[in-house]
C-alpha positions in Angstrom: 9.8 110.2 25.5 6.2 110.7 24.0 4.7 114.2 23.9 0.8 113.9 24.4 -2.1 115.9 25.5 -5.4 114.7 23.5 -3.2 112.9 21.0 0.5 111.9 20.5 2.4 114.7 19.0 6.0 113.2 18.8 8.1 110.3 20.3 11.9 110.2 20.7 14.5 108.7 22.7 15.4 110.3 26.0 19.0 111.6 25.8 19.4 112.7 29.3 18.4 116.4 28.7 15.1 118.0 29.3 13.6 119.1 25.9 13.7 122.9 25.1 10.4 122.7 23.6 7.4 120.6 23.7 4.1 120.1 21.7 0.7 120.2 23.1 -0.9 121.1 26.5 -4.2 120.6 27.7 -7.1 118.5 27.0 -5.3 115.2 28.2 -6.3 111.8 26.9 -4.1 109.0 28.2 -5.6 106.3 26.1 -3.4 107.0 23.0 -0.3 106.4 25.3 -1.6 103.0 26.5 -2.2 102.1 23.0 1.4 102.9 22.1 2.7 100.9 25.3 0.7 97.9 24.0 2.3 98.0 20.4 5.1 96.0 22.3 7.8 98.4 21.8 8.2 99.7 25.2 8.1 97.7 28.4 6.7 100.4 30.7 5.1 103.8 31.0 6.1 106.6 33.3 3.7 109.8 32.8 4.3 113.3 34.4 0.9 114.7 34.6 -1.5 116.9 36.2 -3.8 113.9 36.6 -6.8 115.2 34.6 -6.4 112.4 31.9 -9.8 111.7 30.5 -11.9 108.5 30.8 -10.0 105.1 30.6 -10.9 103.0 27.5 -7.8 101.2 26.9 -6.0 98.8 29.5 -2.6 97.2 29.6 -0.7 94.7 31.7 2.6 96.5 31.4 3.9 98.5 34.3 2.5 102.2 34.4 3.6 105.0 36.9 1.7 108.1 37.1 3.7 111.0 38.8 1.1 113.8 39.5 2.2 117.2 40.1 1.5 118.7 43.8 -1.5 121.0 42.6 -3.1 118.3 40.2 -5.8 115.8 40.6 -6.6 113.7 43.6 -4.9 110.2 43.0 -8.1 108.5 44.3 -9.7 109.3 40.9 -6.9 107.8 38.8 -7.1 104.4 40.4 -7.3 101.6 37.4 -4.8 103.4 35.6 -1.6 101.9 37.1 0.6 102.9 40.1 0.2 106.6 40.9 2.3 109.0 43.2 1.5 112.7 44.1 4.5 114.9 44.4 4.1 116.7 47.8 5.1 120.6 48.2 
């Protein structure tokens, strides 16, 4: 798990439980996550987001999936970031 808004606040392994507290919120920039993915430690990226993620400046060839909340950004504006799905109410 990587907690990120405009920067990555912390990373840790997923232990099967939802964290009690998270760092950050708002002002999202996905590029630091893509840079972390590109470093080679990770093989893919799943992002839970509202879709307001800033301008893309970093690319990757690794699989990515963005899950956008039902009240979030239109997924058409997220093309080029990888696979995108939007949760329906």
